[in-house]
C-alpha positions in Angstrom: -25.6 3.5 -1.7 -22.0 4.0 -0.6 -20.1 1.0 0.9 -19.2 1.2 4.9 -15.8 1.3 6.1 -14.7 -1.9 7.6 -12.0 -2.3 10.6 -8.6 -2.2 9.3 -6.7 -5.5 9.3 -3.5 -5.8 11.1 -0.4 -5.0 8.6 3.2 -5.4 8.9 5.7 -3.2 7.4 9.5 -3.8 7.2 11.8 -1.4 9.1 13.4 -0.1 6.0 10.0 1.0 4.3 8.7 2.3 7.4 11.6 4.8 7.7 11.3 5.5 3.8 7.7 5.9 4.1 7.9 8.2 7.1 10.2 10.5 5.4 7.8 10.7 2.4 4.9 11.5 4.4 7.1 14.2 6.2 8.0 15.6 2.8 4.3 15.6 1.6 3.1 17.4 4.7 3.3 21.1 3.1 2.1 20.4 -0.4 -0.1 17.5 0.1 -1.2 17.3 3.6 -4.3 14.8 3.0 -1.6 12.2 1.3 0.8 12.8 4.0 -1.9 12.2 6.8 -3.4 9.1 5.2 0.1 7.7 4.7 1.2 8.5 8.2 -1.8 7.0 9.8 -1.4 3.7 7.9 2.3 3.1 8.7 1.9 4.1 12.1 -0.9 1.3 13.0 1.5 -1.0 11.3 3.7 -3.9 13.2 7.4 -3.0 12.4 9.6 -6.1 11.7 13.3 -6.2 10.5 13.8 -6.2 6.8 14.9 -10.0 7.0 11.9 -11.0 9.0 9.3 -9.7 6.5 7.3 -12.5 5.1 7.1 -12.7 1.3 3.5 -12.7 1.3 3.4 -9.1 2.7 3.0 -6.3 0.2 6.0 -3.9 0.6 7.6 -1.3 -1.5 8.4 -2.9 -4.9 6.1 -5.9 -4.5 4.0 -7.1 -7.1 0.3 -7.6 -6.2 -2.7 -8.9 -7.6 -5.9 -7.6 -6.1 -9.6 -7.6 -6.4 -11.6 -4.3 -5.9 -15.2 -4.3 -5.3 -15.4 -7.7 -6.5 -14.2 -6.7 -10.1 -12.0 -8.4 -12.4 -8.5 -8.7 -10.5 -5.8 -6.3 -11.4 -1.8 -6.6 -10.9 0.4 -3.9 -10.1 3.8 -3.1 -8.5 3.9 -0.7 -5.5 6.5 2.0 -6.2 7.5 5.5 -4.8 5.9 8.4 -6.7 8.8 9.0 -9.0 8.7 5.4 -10.4 4.9 5.7 -10.7 3.6 4.6 -14.3 0.2 3.5 -14.6 0.5 2.1 -18.2 3.3 -0.1 -16.9 1.1 -1.0 -13.8 3.5 0.7 -11.4 1.3 2.6 -8.6 2.5 5.1 -6.4 2.3 4.4 -2.7 0.7 7.9 -2.3 -2.4 6.9 -4.1 -5.3 5.7 -2.1 -5.1 2.2 -3.4 -0.9 2.2 -2.8 -1.6 3.2 0.8 -4.3 0.5 1.3 -2.0 -1.8 -0.2 1.1 -1.7 1.9 1.5 -4.2 4.6 -1.3 -6.5 3.7 -0.8 -10.3 3.0 -2.2 -12.6 0.7 -5.9 -13.3 1.4 -6.3 -9.8 3.3 -8.9 -7.3 2.7 -9.5 -3.6 3.6 -11.8 -0.9 2.8 -10.2 2.4 1.7 -11.5 5.9 0.5 -11.0 7.0 -3.0 -10.0 10.8 -3.6 -13.7 11.3 -4.4 -14.8 10.0 -1.1 -16.3 6.6 -2.3 -15.6 3.7 -0.5 -14.0 0.7 -2.1 -13.1 -2.9 -0.6 -9.8 -4.3 -1.9 -8.8 -7.9 -1.3 -5.2 -9.0 -2.0 -5.0 -12.4 -4.3 -1.2 -12.8 -4.5 1.9 -11.2 -3.6 5.3 -11.4 -5.3 8.1 -9.9 -3.3 10.4 -7.1 -4.8 13.7 -8.6 -6.7 16.6 -8.1 -4.4 18.3 -5.5 -6.9 15.1 -3.3 -6.6 15.6 -3.2 -2.6 19.1 -1.7 -2.7 
């Protein structure tokens, strides 16, 4: 039995992340239209705040996130841009379904997302560690 998509929670994205992710979605339109559409839909529904006003508990680019998917054991990853992704090092791309689902969530929030095979998963954010300041530059 396949899980049902739940209503998406409110999310917040910093202005800097919004601008860079909008550009990334545009760049993916031609060769990866599904990725572009999913990313664009997610960031367009976000509340945009200044880079200085984003709470430490909100997942943003460069954040380290501990999450639980489908009630399984927790996992910790760092959310990165595609060129920085390395699954062995726990660096997950924003263009993956999990990466796109994580952006803008805060500690304690949950979201349903569709994997590339169409299966629906439930993900809950357990802990967020903000990116290092030098990673934001």
